[in-house]
C-alpha positions in Angstrom: 288.1 97.8 -159.4 284.5 96.1 -158.5 281.8 97.2 -160.0 278.3 96.3 -158.1 275.6 95.7 -160.4 273.2 98.5 -160.0 270.1 95.1 -159.6 272.1 94.9 -156.0 270.0 98.0 -154.8 266.8 97.5 -156.2 263.8 98.2 -154.4 262.7 94.3 -154.2 265.8 93.5 -152.5 265.5 97.0 -150.0 261.8 95.4 -148.9 263.0 91.8 -148.5 265.4 93.1 -146.2 262.9 95.0 -144.4 260.4 92.3 -144.1 263.1 90.3 -142.5 264.2 92.7 -139.9 260.8 93.3 -139.6 259.7 89.9 -138.8 263.2 89.7 -136.0 261.9 93.1 -134.2 258.0 91.8 -134.0 259.9 88.2 -132.9 262.6 90.3 -130.1 259.0 92.5 -129.0 256.1 88.7 -129.2 258.8 87.2 -127.0 259.5 90.2 -124.2 255.1 90.0 -123.6 255.7 86.1 -122.7 258.1 86.8 -120.6 256.6 89.4 -118.7 253.5 89.3 -118.8 252.6 85.4 -120.2 255.8 83.8 -118.2 255.8 85.9 -115.2 254.8 83.6 -112.4 256.6 80.8 -113.9 260.3 82.2 -115.0 260.4 84.9 -112.2 260.2 81.8 -110.0 262.7 79.7 -111.2 264.6 83.5 -111.0 264.0 83.5 -107.3 265.0 79.9 -107.0 268.0 80.4 -108.2 269.0 83.5 -106.5 267.5 81.7 -103.1 269.8 79.3 -102.0 267.8 76.8 -99.2 269.0 75.7 -95.8 267.2 72.4 -94.6 266.6 73.0 -90.3 267.5 69.8 -88.7 264.8 68.5 -85.9 266.1 67.3 -82.5 265.6 63.7 -82.4 262.9 62.9 -79.7 264.1 61.5 -75.6 263.8 58.7 -74.5 263.1 57.4 -70.7 261.9 54.8 -68.7 258.1 54.4 -66.8 259.6 56.6 -64.1 260.5 59.1 -66.6 264.7 58.5 -65.8 266.1 59.6 -69.0 268.2 56.7 -71.1 268.7 58.6 -74.0 269.5 62.1 -74.8 271.4 63.7 -77.5 274.7 65.9 -77.6 276.7 68.7 -80.2 278.7 67.3 -82.8 279.5 69.0 -86.1 279.4 67.9 -90.0 281.0 69.2 -93.2 279.0 69.7 -95.4 279.9 69.9 -99.6 277.5 72.5 -102.1 279.2 71.0 -105.4 279.2 73.9 -106.9 281.4 76.0 -105.6 283.9 73.5 -104.9 286.8 74.0 -106.5 288.0 70.1 -107.0 291.3 71.4 -107.1 291.7 71.6 -103.7 290.0 67.8 -102.6 293.8 66.7 -101.8 294.0 69.5 -98.8 290.9 68.6 -98.3 291.0 65.2 -97.5 295.1 65.6 -95.4 292.2 68.3 -93.1 289.8 65.6 -92.4 292.2 62.2 -93.2 290.0 60.6 -95.1 291.6 59.8 -97.9 291.0 61.7 -101.9 288.6 58.6 -103.4 286.0 59.6 -100.1 286.0 63.6 -101.2 285.3 62.3 -104.5 282.6 59.5 -103.9 280.8 62.3 -102.5 280.9 65.0 -104.4 280.1 62.6 -107.1 276.7 61.7 -105.1 275.9 64.9 -104.1 276.1 66.7 -107.4 273.7 63.3 -108.7 271.6 64.8 -105.6 271.5 68.3 -106.4 274.8 70.5 -106.9 273.7 73.8 -105.4 272.3 71.7 -102.2 275.1 71.3 -99.3 275.3 67.5 -98.9 277.1 65.8 -95.8 281.2 65.2 -96.7 281.6 63.6 -93.1 280.1 63.9 -89.8 281.6 64.2 -85.9 284.7 65.5 -86.6 287.3 66.3 -84.0 287.8 69.5 -82.5 291.3 69.2 -83.8 289.5 69.0 -87.5 287.6 71.8 -87.0 289.9 73.9 -86.3 292.3 72.8 -88.3 289.2 73.6 -90.9 289.2 77.4 -90.1 292.2 78.1 -90.4 291.5 76.5 -94.2 288.1 77.5 -94.9 288.4 81.0 -96.8 290.6 78.8 -99.0 288.2 76.2 -99.9 284.8 77.8 -100.3 282.0 75.3 -101.0 283.0 74.4 -97.4 281.2 74.6 -94.6 280.8 73.7 -90.8 276.8 73.0 -90.1 276.0 71.8 -86.6 274.5 68.7 -85.6 273.7 66.4 -83.0 274.2 63.0 -81.6 272.7 60.4 -79.6 274.0 60.8 -76.0 273.1 57.6 -73.0 272.9 58.6 -70.2 271.8 55.4 -68.4 273.8 53.6 -66.6 271.9 50.1 -68.7 273.0 49.3 -72.2 269.6 48.4 -73.3 271.5 47.8 -76.7 268.8 45.2 -78.1 266.0 46.7 -77.2 266.9 50.9 -78.0 268.8 49.9 -81.9 270.2 52.6 -82.9 270.4 55.8 -85.2 273.2 55.3 -88.9 273.7 57.4 -91.8 270.1 55.4 -93.6 270.8 53.4 -96.8 271.0 53.7 -100.6 267.6 51.5 -100.4 266.2 53.3 -97.4 266.1 56.4 -99.3 264.3 55.1 -102.4 261.5 54.1 -99.4 261.3 57.4 -98.0 263.0 60.4 -100.6 260.4 63.0 -99.5 261.5 63.0 -95.8 265.3 62.2 -96.0 268.0 63.2 -98.5 272.1 61.7 -98.6 273.4 61.5 -95.3 270.2 61.9 -92.8 270.5 59.4 -90.1 267.5 56.7 -89.5 266.8 54.8 -86.6 268.0 51.2 -87.7 266.8 48.8 -85.7 265.2 48.6 -82.5 263.0 51.0 -80.9 264.8 53.3 -82.9 263.8 52.4 -86.0 259.8 50.6 -85.5 259.5 54.7 -84.1 261.2 56.5 -86.9 258.6 58.6 -87.2 257.4 60.0 -83.6 261.3 60.4 -83.2 262.6 61.8 -86.1 260.4 65.6 -85.9 260.2 67.4 -88.7 262.3 69.0 -90.7 262.3 73.8 -91.5 264.0 75.7 -94.2 265.5 78.8 -94.5 265.2 80.7 -97.2 268.6 82.8 -98.0 269.7 85.5 -100.1 272.5 85.2 -102.9 274.0 87.4 -105.7 275.5 86.3 -109.4 278.4 84.9 -108.0 276.4 83.3 -105.4 277.7 84.9 -102.2 275.3 85.0 -99.7 273.7 88.5 -98.9 271.1 87.9 -96.0 268.4 86.3 -95.3 265.4 86.4 -98.0 262.4 88.6 -97.3 263.4 89.3 -93.7 263.6 85.6 -92.4 259.3 86.3 -93.1 258.8 82.5 -95.3 261.3 80.9 -92.7 259.8 77.5 -91.5 261.1 76.6 -88.6 261.9 72.5 -87.0 259.7 70.5 -84.8 261.6 68.7 -83.6 260.7 64.6 -82.7 258.8 63.5 -79.9 259.5 61.7 -76.6 259.1 57.9 -76.3 258.3 56.8 -72.7 259.0 53.1 -72.0 257.8 50.0 -70.3 261.0 49.7 -69.1 262.5 49.9 -65.4 266.0 51.0 -65.4 266.3 49.8 -62.7 265.7 46.1 -63.1 267.5 46.1 -66.3 270.4 47.5 -64.9 270.4 44.7 -62.5 269.2 41.9 -65.0 272.0 43.1 -67.1 274.7 42.9 -64.2 273.5 39.3 -63.1 273.9 38.7 -66.8 276.9 40.4 -67.1 280.3 37.1 -67.4 277.3 35.0 -68.9 276.0 34.1 -71.9 271.7 34.9 -71.7 268.2 36.9 -71.4 266.0 38.4 -68.8 263.2 39.9 -70.2 260.6 41.3 -67.5 256.8 41.5 -68.3 253.5 44.0 -66.3 250.9 41.4 -66.4 248.4 43.6 -66.2 249.2 46.4 -69.5 251.4 44.2 -71.2 254.4 45.8 -70.8 258.0 45.0 -70.9 260.3 46.0 -67.5 263.6 44.2 -68.8 264.8 43.1 -72.0 268.1 42.6 -71.4 270.3 40.3 -74.1 273.6 39.8 -72.8 277.1 39.7 -74.6 275.1 43.0 -75.9 277.7 46.2 -77.4 278.2 49.7 -76.5 275.8 52.0 -78.2 277.6 55.2 -77.6 280.2 53.3 -80.3 277.3 53.5 -82.8 276.3 57.3 -82.2 278.0 60.0 -84.5 280.1 57.6 -87.1 281.0 54.2 -86.3 283.9 53.4 -86.9 285.1 49.9 -89.4 287.7 49.1 -87.1 284.3 48.3 -84.0 281.9 46.9 -86.6 284.6 44.4 -87.5 285.4 43.1 -84.4 281.1 43.0 -83.1 280.6 40.8 -86.6 284.3 38.8 -86.0 283.8 38.9 -82.1 282.2 34.8 -81.3 280.1 35.9 -78.5 277.9 37.0 -81.0 277.2 40.4 -79.2 275.0 41.8 -81.9 272.7 39.1 -81.4 269.8 39.4 -79.6 269.0 36.5 -77.3 266.2 37.6 -76.1 264.2 37.7 -79.1 266.2 35.7 -81.5 267.0 32.7 -79.6 265.3 29.2 -80.8 265.8 27.3 -77.9 264.9 23.7 -76.3 262.8 25.4 -73.0 262.5 21.7 -71.0 260.7 22.0 -67.8 259.5 25.2 -68.1 257.2 23.8 -71.0 255.4 20.7 -68.8 252.5 23.8 -67.7 251.7 23.1 -71.7 250.7 19.3 -71.2 248.7 19.7 -67.8 246.2 22.2 -68.9 246.3 20.1 -72.5 245.0 17.2 -70.2 243.2 18.9 -67.5 240.8 20.9 -70.5 240.7 18.2 -72.3 239.4 16.2 -69.2 242.3 13.1 -70.0 242.4 13.3 -66.4 241.4 15.0 -63.3 243.6 16.3 -60.6 243.8 12.5 -58.9 245.9 10.9 -61.7 248.7 9.5 -59.7 251.7 8.4 -61.4 254.2 5.7 -59.5 258.1 7.5 -60.2 260.8 5.1 -59.4 263.4 7.4 -61.9 262.4 6.5 -65.2 260.3 5.1 -67.8 260.7 2.4 -70.5 259.1 3.3 -74.0 259.6 0.1 -76.6 263.6 -0.5 -76.2 264.5 3.3 -74.7 264.9 4.1 -71.0 263.7 7.8 -70.1 265.4 8.8 -66.8 264.8 11.3 -64.0 266.7 12.8 -62.1 265.1 11.9 -59.0 263.0 8.6 -57.8 259.3 10.2 -56.9 257.1 8.1 -55.9 252.8 8.2 -56.0 252.5 12.2 -58.0 249.8 13.7 -58.7 250.0 16.5 -61.3 250.4 19.2 -58.5 253.1 18.2 -57.3 254.6 16.9 -60.7 254.6 20.1 -61.2 256.5 21.6 -57.9 258.9 18.1 -58.4 259.5 18.9 -61.8 258.9 14.5 -62.1 260.0 13.9 -65.8 258.2 10.4 -65.4 254.8 12.1 -65.0 255.0 14.7 -67.9 256.6 11.2 -69.6 253.4 9.2 -69.4 251.2 12.5 -70.0 252.3 13.2 -73.4 251.9 10.1 -74.6 247.8 10.2 -73.1 247.7 13.9 -75.1 248.8 13.2 -77.8 251.0 15.9 -79.9 247.7 17.9 -81.4 246.1 19.0 -78.2 249.5 19.8 -77.6 250.9 21.7 -80.1 246.8 23.1 -80.1 247.3 24.4 -76.5 251.2 25.6 -77.5 249.8 28.3 -80.0 246.8 29.5 -78.3 249.7 30.8 -75.5 251.1 31.9 -78.9 254.4 29.9 -79.5 255.7 29.2 -83.3 254.5 32.6 -83.9 255.6 36.1 -83.0 254.8 37.5 -80.3 254.6 41.2 -82.0 256.7 42.9 -79.6 257.7 46.1 -80.7 261.5 46.1 -81.4 261.5 44.7 -85.5 263.6 41.3 -84.8 262.2 38.5 -83.9 262.4 34.9 -83.9 258.8 32.7 -84.4 260.6 29.6 -82.5 259.1 26.3 -83.9 256.0 24.2 -82.5 255.9 21.1 -83.8 252.6 19.5 -85.4 251.0 16.3 -87.0 251.8 18.4 -90.4 255.4 19.2 -89.4 256.5 15.8 -88.2 254.4 14.6 -91.3 255.7 16.9 -93.9 259.9 16.4 -91.9 259.7 12.9 -91.8 257.2 11.2 -94.3 253.6 10.1 -93.4 253.5 6.8 -91.5 257.4 7.3 -91.1 257.1 9.3 -86.8 256.0 7.2 -83.5 255.0 7.8 -80.4 258.6 8.3 -79.0 258.8 11.5 -80.5 256.7 12.9 -78.4 257.8 11.9 -74.9 260.9 14.5 -75.1 258.4 17.2 -76.0 257.1 16.8 -72.8 259.1 17.6 -71.0 260.4 20.6 -73.3 263.2 18.7 -75.5 263.2 17.3 -79.0 262.4 19.6 -82.0 260.5 23.1 -79.7 261.9 25.9 -80.2 261.6 29.2 -77.6 262.7 33.0 -76.7 263.0 34.5 -74.1 259.6 36.8 -74.5 258.3 34.3 -76.0 258.4 32.6 -72.8 257.9 35.4 -70.5 255.1 36.0 -72.4 253.7 32.5 -72.5 254.5 33.8 -68.1 252.7 36.6 -68.3 249.6 34.7 -69.7 249.9 32.4 -66.8 250.3 34.6 -63.9 246.9 36.3 -65.5 244.9 33.0 -66.1 244.9 33.2 -69.3 244.7 36.9 -71.5 247.2 37.7 -73.5 248.6 41.8 -74.2 251.1 42.0 -77.3 254.1 42.6 -75.5 255.6 46.5 -75.6 258.9 48.4 -75.3 256.7 51.5 -75.3 254.2 53.0 -73.3 253.0 55.8 -75.0 255.3 59.0 -77.6 254.3 62.9 -76.1 254.8 65.7 -78.2 256.4 68.3 -76.4 255.5 71.3 -79.6 251.3 70.6 -78.9 252.0 68.9 -75.5 249.9 65.7 -75.4 250.3 61.8 -75.5 250.0 59.4 -79.1 249.2 55.5 -77.2 250.0 52.3 -79.5 246.7 49.7 -79.8 248.7 46.9 -78.5 246.9 43.2 -79.6 244.3 41.2 -76.8 242.2 38.3 -76.3 242.1 35.3 -74.2 242.6 31.5 -74.2 239.3 29.6 -72.9 241.0 27.2 -69.8 238.5 26.9 -67.5 239.0 28.3 -63.1 239.2 25.4 -61.9 242.3 24.1 -64.7 244.0 27.3 -64.2 244.6 26.2 -60.0 245.4 23.5 -60.5 248.6 24.6 -62.3 248.9 27.6 -61.1 249.4 26.2 -56.9 252.1 23.4 -59.3 253.1 26.5 -60.0 253.3 28.2 -56.1 254.8 25.0 -54.7 257.8 25.1 -57.0 258.9 28.1 -55.0 257.8 28.4 -51.9 257.3 25.0 -50.2 259.8 21.9 -49.1 260.7 20.4 -52.0 260.1 22.2 -54.5 263.0 23.2 -57.2 263.3 26.9 -57.1 263.4 28.6 -54.1 266.1 30.5 -54.8 263.8 32.8 -56.3 261.9 33.3 -53.0 261.2 37.4 -52.0 260.8 38.4 -48.2 257.7 38.9 -48.1 256.5 38.1 -51.3 254.0 34.7 -53.0 256.3 34.2 -56.1 255.0 31.2 -58.8 257.8 30.3 -60.7 258.7 26.8 -63.3 262.6 25.6 -63.3 263.8 24.4 -67.0 267.7 22.3 -67.7 267.6 22.4 -71.8 270.1 19.9 -72.7 272.3 20.9 -75.3 273.8 18.8 -77.9 277.4 21.0 -78.1 277.2 21.6 -74.4 276.5 22.4 -71.0 272.9 22.5 -71.0 270.9 25.8 -70.5 269.5 27.4 -67.3 265.7 28.3 -67.3 263.0 30.4 -64.6 260.0 31.7 -65.3 257.7 33.0 -62.5 255.3 35.5 -61.1 254.7 37.9 -58.3 252.9 37.9 -56.3 251.0 35.1 -56.5 247.7 36.1 -56.1 248.2 40.5 -57.4 250.6 39.8 -60.5 252.7 42.8 -61.8 255.5 41.2 -62.8 256.0 38.1 -64.9 259.5 37.1 -65.8 261.6 34.6 -67.2 265.4 34.0 -66.9 267.5 31.8 -69.4 271.5 31.4 -68.7 273.7 29.4 -71.4 275.4 26.5 -70.8 275.4 27.2 -66.6 273.7 23.9 -65.9 269.8 24.0 -64.1 267.6 25.7 -63.8 267.3 26.0 -59.7 271.3 27.3 -59.8 271.3 30.5 -61.8 267.9 30.9 -63.3 265.6 31.1 -60.4 267.7 34.0 -57.8 268.7 35.8 -61.4 264.9 36.1 -61.3 264.0 36.8 -57.2 266.6 39.5 -57.3 265.5 41.0 -60.7 261.0 40.8 -58.7 262.2 41.9 -55.6 264.3 44.8 -57.1 261.0 45.4 -58.6 258.8 45.0 -56.7 261.7 46.2 -53.6 262.5 49.3 -56.0 265.9 51.1 -53.9 265.8 54.5 -53.1 267.5 56.6 -55.0 267.2 61.0 -55.1 264.5 61.7 -58.2 267.1 64.4 -59.1 269.2 63.6 -62.3 271.7 65.6 -64.2 269.9 66.5 -68.1 272.1 67.1 -70.8 269.7 69.1 -73.4 270.2 70.5 -76.4 268.3 74.5 -76.9 268.8 77.1 -79.2 269.9 80.0 -79.0 268.2 83.5 -80.4 271.5 83.4 -83.6 269.7 79.3 -84.7 273.3 77.7 -83.2 273.2 75.0 -80.5 274.0 75.1 -77.4 274.4 72.2 -74.3 272.8 73.2 -71.1 272.8 71.7 -67.8 269.7 71.4 -65.9 269.3 70.0 -61.9 265.3 68.9 -62.2 263.6 66.4 -61.1 260.9 63.9 -62.1 260.2 64.6 -65.2 256.1 65.2 -65.9 
């Protein structure tokens, strides 16, 4: 048998061993002291967080009303599948994919993104599930830990009008948008994508709430934390009250139903946009909830381009509707006076080129030239005015730049200038002949209907520019107050005499024999306007009309563009007349309407109620 040495149990070794034990024991005591007293708050907070689950309470997105307080956009219930990565067993991916009718790869990808964000926080897997999917999921829910059904809301469009290009839509936040604002949003959140839904996102979205739930060591919910005293209720989004008149908007959309074009109407008194119609358009209900790839592909491949906003993104020559710019330039620079006349014989020879007119107008002054839309008069006048004067006043009326309308998509158009021609053709390589077409609104000049409506509004109120805007005010139902947005304004320096001459010509266009827009007349109202027929190298001419009414106290300024239908007097002018009539003489309809409103009951679940009520204050 092996014999231990007597030195193995010596006193020296015993003392060393005792010291090791005391040192280890002291370390434990010191660490316990640190945990209990020094780091109590820090680790206590972590401990609480590990035993408490935070449930985000989504606010209700704000409603949208027209200028007469008719409901346009509300919300309705939607059900979303949430996944908690920490609780989910990945063996259940095939079953979950089968229930939701989505590829397994989609579940795997959603799970991956959820883990990156926070494996303990619920993330959206699939929103707006069908009733059948919800019933099937309920049968298997106990076998799918980590899967929950959350009640949310989605946009509901209750108006007969689409207003799609003005309203815009909400969609799931993109990675790029999330990087810009990751304090409020999380993956899967909905956000305004374009139109006023995007422009006024901060008003509409509200403020998220938080509900805290206690969990046991197995991660199971055991009740509310601290009896709900720490919970934070969500604050619903503010309602938007627009300048849009839903009755005029509906009429504008119906008039353009079989055409491509746009109708934009503005209140000259405040710059409020009364109508903003662009056709073809699209159905916003297809964007409420989840938009299928089939729907999206059909829209982006449609040759009619329904997603293209013709009201603010076009860049077409405005034709004769631009003649007032030439007239104002000539009168303000004292190049001519109201008595200067031109003999119109049906055309104008310049060099080796002959520029035609549609009619022989004979001896014509400036008021008559506007009334009859005499091209020969403006061919010659443009040569006297010159490019620099013309482009100066064109810019004064806002052409060549955005109007600033609050929909986040607008083409500034093109207003040719000496600088532009020098850059495009080279210094000394362009001639006066380039100007003749500009005199009748042709050539490189490019405008949009919103620019033309703003221009018309300035003609109506004698040079006062007020930034066009669709929003009137935002109303916070919680604080019961209005939020008003400031819009820019300025005044063009043009004499009263010039305004009288130009406006008189426009009045005669509609109200006097020989005018080109008798179709824009409205019973018992004096209407002023101007037609335009813009040449189109790709097909039939585009039909334009701009006008305002009543003449002495303008309340509406309008621009109508109808593509590929011919003269402005044939289609655009009658369309404008109908819209002016509808605005000034609204149809008497019942003040009552049915509104669907999402409310919360005592159990914090969502339900829908239907209320019959009058005009909202």
